[in-house]
Each structure stands twice: as structure tokens, then as C-alpha cells.
Rosetta silent file (secondary structure, phi, psi, omega in degrees, C-alpha in Angstrom):
SEQUENCE: MAFKLIGKPEKDRRPDKDEYYLSIAKQISQRSTCSKRKFGAIIVKEDNIIAAGYMGSPRGTPNCIDLGKCAQEKEKKIQVDNCRGVHAELNAIINAARAGTSVLNGTMYLYGEDAQTNKAMLGKPCKTCRKVIVNAGINEVIVPGEKGLRRYRTEFWVKEQRKDPFVDVL
SCORE:     score description
SCORE:     0.000 S_00000001
   1 L     0.000  125.043 -178.490    5.369   -6.619  -11.781 S_00000001
   2 L  -102.997  116.478  175.425    7.147   -9.948  -11.555 S_00000001
   3 L  -119.410  153.584  175.338    5.192  -12.815  -10.047 S_00000001
   4 L   -68.755  125.293  179.019    6.087  -16.485   -9.994 S_00000001
   5 L  -104.323  133.162 -178.278    4.249  -18.216  -12.815 S_00000001
   6 L  -123.085  131.477  173.067    3.385  -21.874  -12.472 S_00000001
   7 L    91.825 -114.328 -171.482    2.129  -24.140  -15.226 S_00000001
   8 L   -62.994  154.738  172.435    0.729  -22.603  -18.394 S_00000001
   9 L   -59.887  152.661 -175.993    2.619  -20.122  -20.604 S_00000001
  10 H   -48.221  -46.314 -175.282    1.977  -16.478  -19.679 S_00000001
  11 H   -66.847  -22.786 -178.670   -0.397  -15.813  -22.590 S_00000001
  12 H  -101.445   -1.825 -171.774   -2.609  -18.781  -21.645 S_00000001
  13 L   -97.498  128.835  174.966   -2.509  -18.306  -17.890 S_00000001
  14 L   -86.077  128.715 -179.330   -5.287  -16.691  -15.919 S_00000001
  15 L   -66.066  145.382  175.097   -3.866  -14.727  -12.972 S_00000001
  16 L   -73.329  174.290 -174.136   -4.883  -15.936   -9.542 S_00000001
  17 H   -60.170  -42.970 -178.822   -6.867  -13.579   -7.307 S_00000001
  18 H   -63.247  -43.562  177.495   -3.841  -12.188   -5.468 S_00000001
  19 H   -62.212  -42.585  179.761   -2.023  -11.408   -8.740 S_00000001
  20 H   -59.471  -50.841 -178.305   -5.198   -9.868  -10.132 S_00000001
  21 H   -67.199  -37.653  177.378   -5.736   -7.591   -7.141 S_00000001
  22 H   -66.468  -34.020  178.269   -2.069   -6.587   -6.978 S_00000001
  23 H   -67.123  -32.109  175.265   -2.137   -5.679  -10.672 S_00000001
  24 H   -69.248  -43.180  176.858   -5.074   -3.365   -9.931 S_00000001
  25 H   -60.353  -37.959  177.389   -3.132   -1.806   -7.024 S_00000001
  26 H   -62.689  -44.982  179.326   -0.206   -1.325   -9.432 S_00000001
  27 H   -62.286  -41.705  178.836   -2.454    0.484  -11.913 S_00000001
  28 H   -64.016  -34.402 -179.898   -3.845    2.688   -9.137 S_00000001
  29 H   -59.047  -25.114 -177.636   -0.276    3.532   -8.055 S_00000001
  30 L   -69.152  -13.202  175.497    0.210    5.322  -11.375 S_00000001
  31 L   -84.750   -6.025 -177.612   -2.117    8.103  -10.123 S_00000001
  32 L   -56.563  145.273 -178.812    0.339    8.897   -7.291 S_00000001
  33 L  -110.217    9.354  177.224    1.441   12.509   -7.081 S_00000001
  34 L   -80.470  137.761  179.811    4.650   11.909   -5.111 S_00000001
  35 L   -81.757   -8.071 -178.776    7.829   12.686   -7.026 S_00000001
  36 L  -104.631  -43.118 -173.326    9.730    9.915   -5.190 S_00000001
  37 E  -136.856  148.017  173.739    7.357    6.937   -4.909 S_00000001
  38 E  -117.590  117.032  178.289    4.220    5.620   -6.529 S_00000001
  39 E  -127.370  142.135  175.317    2.020    3.541   -4.251 S_00000001
  40 E  -134.654  144.229  179.773   -1.455    2.147   -4.774 S_00000001
  41 E  -137.350  143.993  170.343   -3.667    0.211   -2.390 S_00000001
  42 E  -130.789  152.736  175.960   -6.978   -1.547   -2.652 S_00000001
  43 E  -116.235  128.693 -177.498   -9.104   -3.120    0.038 S_00000001
  44 E  -117.744  136.247  177.616  -10.971   -6.307   -0.825 S_00000001
  45 E  -138.937  128.305  179.700  -13.796   -7.853    1.150 S_00000001
  46 L    50.233   43.159  176.798  -15.698  -10.972    0.166 S_00000001
  47 L    64.901   24.859  175.166  -14.009  -10.882   -3.251 S_00000001
  48 E  -126.195  136.720  174.506  -15.154   -7.302   -3.953 S_00000001
  49 E   -76.583  120.325 -176.882  -12.971   -4.222   -4.186 S_00000001
  50 E  -107.871  -15.366  179.574  -14.464   -1.836   -1.654 S_00000001
  51 E  -162.966  155.411  177.136  -11.897    0.966   -1.647 S_00000001
  52 E  -143.037  154.847  176.988   -8.778    2.229   -3.379 S_00000001
  53 E  -158.421  154.624  176.213   -6.157    4.852   -2.644 S_00000001
  54 E  -134.713  165.817 -178.755   -2.878    6.166   -3.958 S_00000001
  55 L   -71.182  125.426  178.753   -0.039    8.271   -2.578 S_00000001
  56 E  -173.478  165.523  178.675   -0.838   11.958   -2.859 S_00000001
  57 L   -67.114  157.508  177.685   -1.239   15.304   -1.186 S_00000001
  58 L   -56.630  150.114 -178.444   -4.410   16.029    0.776 S_00000001
  59 L   -49.952  133.322  175.626   -7.426   16.965   -1.357 S_00000001
  60 L    81.694   -0.068  179.661   -7.238   20.511   -2.674 S_00000001
  61 L  -108.470  158.219 -178.177   -3.555   21.052   -1.834 S_00000001
  62 L   -63.350  143.576  177.915   -0.623   21.242   -4.287 S_00000001
  63 L   -92.517  149.815  178.762    1.004   17.974   -5.330 S_00000001
  64 H   -57.956  -41.625 -178.315    4.756   17.406   -5.257 S_00000001
  65 H   -66.053  -28.538  177.170    4.836   16.526   -8.963 S_00000001
  66 H   -77.988  -33.432  178.519    3.099   19.840   -9.718 S_00000001
  67 H   -76.603  -22.053 -179.899    5.482   21.772   -7.449 S_00000001
  68 L    79.149   12.624  176.877    8.469   20.059   -9.044 S_00000001
  69 L  -155.908  160.929  179.101   10.087   19.217   -5.715 S_00000001
  70 L  -103.800  136.630  178.915    9.773   17.025   -2.669 S_00000001
  71 L   -63.038  -18.786 -177.513    9.444   18.548    0.788 S_00000001
  72 L   -94.455   -2.491 -176.788   11.927   15.945    2.014 S_00000001
  73 L   -59.596  -30.847  179.686   14.736   16.736   -0.444 S_00000001
  74 L   -81.540  -12.681  179.630   16.438   18.976    2.099 S_00000001
  75 L   -84.917  145.239  176.405   16.248   16.273    4.784 S_00000001
  76 L   -79.089  -31.942 -179.803   19.035   13.708    5.162 S_00000001
  77 L  -121.268  130.525  178.600   16.608   11.053    6.384 S_00000001
  78 L   -71.155  128.752 -179.548   13.160   10.581    4.920 S_00000001
  79 L  -128.747  136.017 -176.964   10.532   10.980    7.633 S_00000001
  80 H   -56.299  -42.305 -177.014    6.816   10.362    7.281 S_00000001
  81 H   -66.095  -20.908  179.358    5.905   13.556    9.163 S_00000001
  82 H   -89.021   -5.104 -177.796    7.866   15.704    6.711 S_00000001
  83 L   -86.194  135.312  178.358    6.039   14.290    3.715 S_00000001
  84 L   -81.469  -11.366 -177.243    3.176   16.331    2.265 S_00000001
  85 L   -86.475  156.593  172.661    1.606   13.171    0.843 S_00000001
  86 E  -103.384  129.653 -176.288   -0.943   10.837    2.368 S_00000001
  87 L   -64.442  152.239 -178.289    0.053    7.197    1.990 S_00000001
  88 H   -57.271  -40.644 -179.236   -1.963    4.931   -0.299 S_00000001
  89 H   -60.138  -46.142 -179.774   -2.952    2.667    2.602 S_00000001
  90 H   -66.834  -41.926  179.267   -4.413    5.575    4.549 S_00000001
  91 H   -62.433  -36.738  177.755   -6.154    7.000    1.485 S_00000001
  92 H   -64.191  -44.266  179.061   -7.830    3.631    0.803 S_00000001
  93 H   -65.944  -42.417  178.516   -9.124    3.483    4.394 S_00000001
  94 H   -62.891  -43.240 -179.494  -10.184    7.153    4.261 S_00000001
  95 H   -64.200  -35.990  175.255  -11.973    6.635    0.938 S_00000001
  96 H   -64.035  -43.879 -179.949  -13.897    3.690    2.404 S_00000001
  97 H   -63.320  -41.371  178.866  -14.918    5.861    5.379 S_00000001
  98 H   -60.969  -32.122 -179.579  -16.024    8.696    3.068 S_00000001
  99 L   -89.534   -3.326 -179.179  -18.261    6.208    1.260 S_00000001
 100 L    73.676   30.346 -177.150  -19.591    4.738    4.516 S_00000001
 101 L  -108.666  129.665  178.970  -18.046    1.330    3.789 S_00000001
 102 L   -78.064  136.325  175.640  -16.607   -0.863    6.530 S_00000001
 103 L   -99.853    1.901 -177.979  -13.127   -2.304    5.954 S_00000001
 104 L   -54.449  127.735 -178.693  -13.485   -4.660    8.931 S_00000001
 105 L    68.548   19.849  177.464  -12.064   -8.107    8.062 S_00000001
 106 L   -85.434  171.995  175.021  -10.839   -6.883    4.695 S_00000001
 107 E  -118.908  133.810  178.185   -7.594   -7.626    2.878 S_00000001
 108 E  -104.320  135.466  173.000   -5.363   -4.835    1.616 S_00000001
 109 E  -110.468  128.392 -174.939   -3.246   -5.181   -1.521 S_00000001
 110 E  -128.711  127.583  177.262   -0.359   -2.727   -1.706 S_00000001
 111 E  -126.941  137.682  177.112    1.944   -2.062   -4.633 S_00000001
 112 E  -139.854  150.981  175.725    4.783    0.463   -4.728 S_00000001
 113 E  -148.631  157.111  176.087    7.490    1.530   -7.122 S_00000001
 114 E   -68.864  129.661 -176.090   10.252    4.105   -7.409 S_00000001
 115 L   -69.372  -24.645  179.817    8.902    7.099   -9.355 S_00000001
 116 L   -85.154  -41.726 -174.414   12.176    7.629  -11.237 S_00000001
 117 L   -99.825  -14.651 -175.150   13.027    4.032  -12.209 S_00000001
 118 L    60.358   21.110  176.438    9.526    2.487  -12.145 S_00000001
 119 L   -88.356  140.304 -179.558   11.036   -0.525  -10.351 S_00000001
 120 E   -59.446  141.201  175.977    8.888   -2.286   -7.769 S_00000001
 121 L  -104.952  129.125  179.939    9.650   -1.469   -4.155 S_00000001
 122 L   -96.040  150.832  177.917    9.509   -4.364   -1.732 S_00000001
 123 L   152.508 -156.668  179.834    8.556   -3.948    1.852 S_00000001
 124 L  -140.428  168.834  178.712    5.623   -3.430    4.157 S_00000001
 125 L   -56.907  149.232  178.072    3.489   -0.517    5.303 S_00000001
 126 L   -65.668  170.871 -177.534    5.237    2.110    7.437 S_00000001
 127 H   -57.583  -45.599 -179.129    4.696    2.176   11.215 S_00000001
 128 H   -61.923  -45.861  179.996    1.929    4.772   11.056 S_00000001
 129 H   -64.343  -38.722  178.505    0.069    2.875    8.337 S_00000001
 130 H   -60.148  -42.555  179.303    0.433   -0.424   10.229 S_00000001
 131 H   -62.179  -44.690 -179.389   -1.200    1.137   13.294 S_00000001
 132 H   -67.044  -41.188  178.629   -4.099    2.496   11.249 S_00000001
 133 H   -59.651  -44.930  177.991   -4.501   -0.802    9.354 S_00000001
 134 H   -61.362  -49.352 -177.323   -4.699   -2.696   12.663 S_00000001
 135 H   -67.116  -27.405  178.639   -7.206   -0.241   14.148 S_00000001
 136 H   -75.162  -16.125  178.116   -9.327   -0.295   10.974 S_00000001
 137 L    89.216   19.104  176.664   -9.724   -4.057   11.377 S_00000001
 138 L   -76.001  134.288 -174.605   -7.989   -5.146    8.177 S_00000001
 139 L   -83.699  -33.184 -170.360   -6.843   -8.762    8.552 S_00000001
 140 E  -151.234  145.961  173.512   -4.045   -9.017    6.012 S_00000001
 141 E  -121.615  128.496 -178.368   -1.801   -6.904    3.778 S_00000001
 142 E  -116.907  128.082 -178.601   -0.423   -8.491    0.610 S_00000001
 143 E  -132.734  159.399  172.635    2.553   -6.991   -1.233 S_00000001
 144 E   -68.618  144.744  177.748    4.922   -8.184   -3.961 S_00000001
 145 E  -126.499  176.218 -179.910    8.032   -9.858   -2.566 S_00000001
 146 L   -63.846  -33.115 -177.300   11.348  -11.032   -3.946 S_00000001
 147 L  -123.410   55.235 -177.803   10.103  -14.605   -4.251 S_00000001
 148 E   103.425 -151.765 -176.965    6.412  -14.176   -4.965 S_00000001
 149 E   -88.535  150.066  177.067    3.849  -12.530   -2.740 S_00000001
 150 E  -115.648  128.748 -179.241    4.415  -11.461    0.845 S_00000001
 151 E  -111.457  129.130  174.931    1.535  -11.697    3.306 S_00000001
 152 E  -114.025  114.753  176.011    1.404   -9.703    6.526 S_00000001
 153 E   -87.373  122.815 -176.893   -1.224  -10.873    9.010 S_00000001
 154 H   -64.773  -28.088  177.320   -2.175   -7.948   11.243 S_00000001
 155 H   -61.929  -30.743  177.203   -2.855  -10.322   14.131 S_00000001
 156 H   -67.692  -42.735  178.120    0.875  -11.141   14.065 S_00000001
 157 H   -58.259  -44.273 -179.590    1.783   -7.451   14.406 S_00000001
 158 H   -66.331  -45.153 -179.634   -0.508   -7.199   17.441 S_00000001
 159 H   -59.628  -44.972  179.753    0.746  -10.469   18.941 S_00000001
 160 H   -65.221  -36.534  179.091    4.379   -9.374   18.615 S_00000001
 161 H   -67.835  -35.382  178.225    3.586   -5.991   20.164 S_00000001
 162 H   -68.439  -39.151 -179.825    1.932   -7.714   23.143 S_00000001
 163 H   -62.721  -44.654 -179.477    4.966   -9.987   23.684 S_00000001
 164 L  -141.257   99.023 -176.717    7.359   -7.062   23.769 S_00000001
 165 L   -58.346  -15.794 -177.267    5.782   -3.570   23.846 S_00000001
 166 L  -100.346   -0.340  179.024    9.151   -2.094   22.870 S_00000001
 167 L   -72.851  148.983 -174.840    9.698   -4.221   19.766 S_00000001
 168 L   -87.071   70.364 -179.363    9.535   -2.284   16.500 S_00000001
 169 L  -108.176  -50.163 -179.504    6.385   -3.885   15.047 S_00000001
 170 L  -109.387    0.000    0.000    3.711   -1.183   15.200 S_00000001
């Protein structure tokens, strides 16, 4: 994971909170069972990690890495509905709910990488995940970006959707 380092040499530098939490999300991503992508997410509230999730098939069902193939390989365009996996963002929210923990006003850290090359994937949560994140009451999603960290404020997604209901935000 490449983050902008300021000041001290790497070996003497303590990571800031965002780097720290993203590095944990990166470690969690390594548990992903998708043969295409590895994603990990954590939800932080009041400086405590309250939930974590990674990309994988629903509990008790076969994983793509165990099957040796992706359900989307025959498709020309990757579509969320054709994927047997549950996204890391959703699994983190689901895991919080299973534990009876509120994610309201939390911050989500999301890390993803290509499963074949192990290179970081830049971007933001998919449309379905954005809708669930908004409805769960998470305030912000932080991901690695090309020039440091990228912050997505969920209030902006909602505001943009209100301005133009047909804009591709949620």
C-alpha cells in the first residue's frame, strides 16, 4: 500500500490513524475468497474498530477460490448481481448487525486489490454498497487514492442525488 509519507524516514515514522486503519483493512482483504478481487473493510467509531468484513461467498456456501472459477467469467461485463460474493462493505455492516453493534456515524475504511497481481485497486464502493452505506448511517468512506487517501462523505452522495435524482451517484 503506497501512502504519501511526510517528514520522518519510514522506519521512524508512526502511521497516522487513517493509514493505520487502512493497513488493517488491507490485512483483512487477504481473507477474501473471490478469485478476481480482494477487498477488506473496517468500520471505526470513536477510534474503535467495531466491525470488519471481506469479500466472500455467503456463509456456508462454496467460495470461488475453492471452486476454481468465477461465476462472472462467462459474462462480458462484470455485474454485481452475477457475483456469488458478498462485498466487504456489506459484510462489515452485516457483521456489526450480527453483533448488535450500531454503525451509525461511523467511518468505513476500504482497501481492495487485484487477486492476480496484488496491486491496489482505486475507486469507491459500488452503487449497491453506497446505498447500504448511506442507509446504515456511515458518515465517511476512506480508500487509498492515486495521490494519498480519498475520502467520500456520504452526505455528498445524498446531496447530489437530491439535486438530480437521475445522476449516477447512488
